[in-house]
C-alpha angles and dihedrals in degrees: 000000000000091000090053092050092050091055097045124059115228118256104250113261098003127118123270090267097057118079137174131157114254122217092217138003135163104165094268103048130032127181130192111184096191112033118201131192135192129200086227093063117119123239113276137204107208115215096190137072103250141182125206115197113191117203098169141012125005143276130205123192144148124249116193088339097310121110123236135180130199126187142176113335092004124133125208120197112201126200127214122272099017116136117237126194146151100046118195120178133180116243092249097050115150114181135156120212126203117185123189135177114243091245093053092048091051090049092050095047101037121160093008101059097116098097092045094047091054090050092052102039108026099039092023088210137020132207115186137162123239120231120234091260092048090050090054090052093048091049091053092051091045091055091055092042093051092049092054093045090055096040118107091211109114099183109110090347094137093047093048094048092046089051092049091048089050090052091052091049093049091048089053090047088056089053091048092050091058091051097046119086103207127198117242103209118100091224093056092045091052091051092051089051090052091049091050090051092049096052091041090054090047097048095045094052112098088203110044107217110218103205109092089214090069092064094038091054091048090052094042095237135109121265089241093055093046091052091049093050093048092049092048097047102035104018087239133092124248088247090056090056092048091049092050094053094044093047092048089054092048092050093047097049094043094050107030106035136061093223115130118249089252091052090050091050091053093045092052093049102251113155094229143351093258092057091047091052091050092049093051093047093049095046104030100029098238141064116269092255093048092046092049091048093049094048093050092046090052 
């Protein structure tokens, strides 16, 4: 098994058991020109911002327990730390995957990251269909991208591939901007910005702090105002968002890792095992050990 792993590069973001050769990777950007899936793949928690562009066939999967389907000329934008599972692909699937670190994406988009941030953090995902003209543009960029991926020329390879990825991202941003109905008032815009900052702070934190006051202090607003803004922009309270992220982490570590319950409690920032057990029982309806056993039995 170790020899196999040494010869095959890990598929970006997947668990240790899921492998696929990548066409390019440098630690900040990874590209797979022909994405493949297997029904035997383990659940995965992706730690990158990623874009799947489907040019043929179809792909069905679950994200955080909800089912999604993309088909020909669809684009799926994935956000960090979601849990993906139950992949089903048609035999003729043709998809391209572009994975970027959050810092690289910010660098590429600055100072025009607003539309992308809302896609990632307000909607948490986005599936949209490309128009005929947009498909032509994507095909042109894909031709240049494929040529450079296959080229044995190493001079400026990283710079060229980063630039091509940036072009693809900006082209998708242009598509998103035509789909998004933005509010015109300065007050509403400021509230959306605050919401984006809140969910960005929440999603990027390895340990999700549960007190709302922690995030309010970081954002220099009152807990009451932060709750009001979240409810207005997303129809959910700030506490609802915190609970969702914490519970997703709890589910993932209980089901998909071999860490002990005590180790999970420490990793997720709970002060002690007793408090972690109480939190899981109150929010998931069972003790951590019972919840882990039920999930694995299912």
